[in-house]
N, C-alpha and C positions, 0 to 999 in steps of 0.2 A: 212384894216380897222379894228377897234376894234370890231365892231359888228360881224364880221365873226368868232371871237374866240369863240362865243356861240356854234356854230356848225361847227367844222372843219371836214367836211366830203364831199367827192366828189360828193355825190348825192344831196347836198343842194345848192340852189341858193340864193344868197343874193343881194338884189337890193337897190340902193339909188335912190329914186323916184323924180329925179330932176325936172321933168315937171308935177308931180302931177297926172299922169295917174292912178297909183295904188291907190292913195288916193281917187280919185273920184270914181273909179270902185268899190273898196271894201267898201267904205262908203255906197254906194247904195246897193250893193249885200248883205252885212252883216247887213243891216238895222239899221245903227247907228242912234241914237236919233237925231232929228233935232238940228242943230247948232253944232253938234260934228262931228269929222272925224276919220276915221280908219287909225291910224299910230301906229308904234311900235307893230306890229302884227306878228304873226306866222301863216301861212296858209299851211295846209297839203292837198295833193291830193294823191289818190290812184295811183299807177303806171299805166301807159298806158291809161290814160283818154284822150279823144279827146277834144281839145280846138277849139272853134270857134272864132267869133268876140269878145265874152266875155268869161272870165274864167268859167269853170264849177263850180257847187256848191262844196265848199271845203269839204273834208272828215272830217276835224277838223280845227278849227281856235282858236287862243288864243290871248288875248291882254295883254300887259305888262304895263298897266297904273292903275291897281286896280279899274277899273270902274265896275259899276253894270251890264254892258252890255257885254255878251260873257264870255268865260271861262278865268279865270285868268292864266297867264303863270306860269308854274313851270317846271324846268328842268326835274324833275322826270316824270311828265306827258308826256312831249314831248318825252323823251327817251322811255317811255312805248308805246306810239302810233306809233313812228317810228319803233320800233321792231316788231309791229304787221304787218307793211306794207312790211318789207324787211326781 
């Protein structure tokens, strides 16, 4: 997939959300404005977090749609945050 080229790293998981589970979960968890949905996002978690029925709160998340909600994606910021974690 073309999207995997953004982060070609074995520690990274890339998901295509065919059934909308992530879309629904992250839209709610990240408190997206009513009528909008969480897609084209990068969600980072500290290593060794415990996951339950719902994902834990993200360490950092970015959106790639230039919305006023959330941090805008930049490769530099993503690399900086990942280097802090690993």
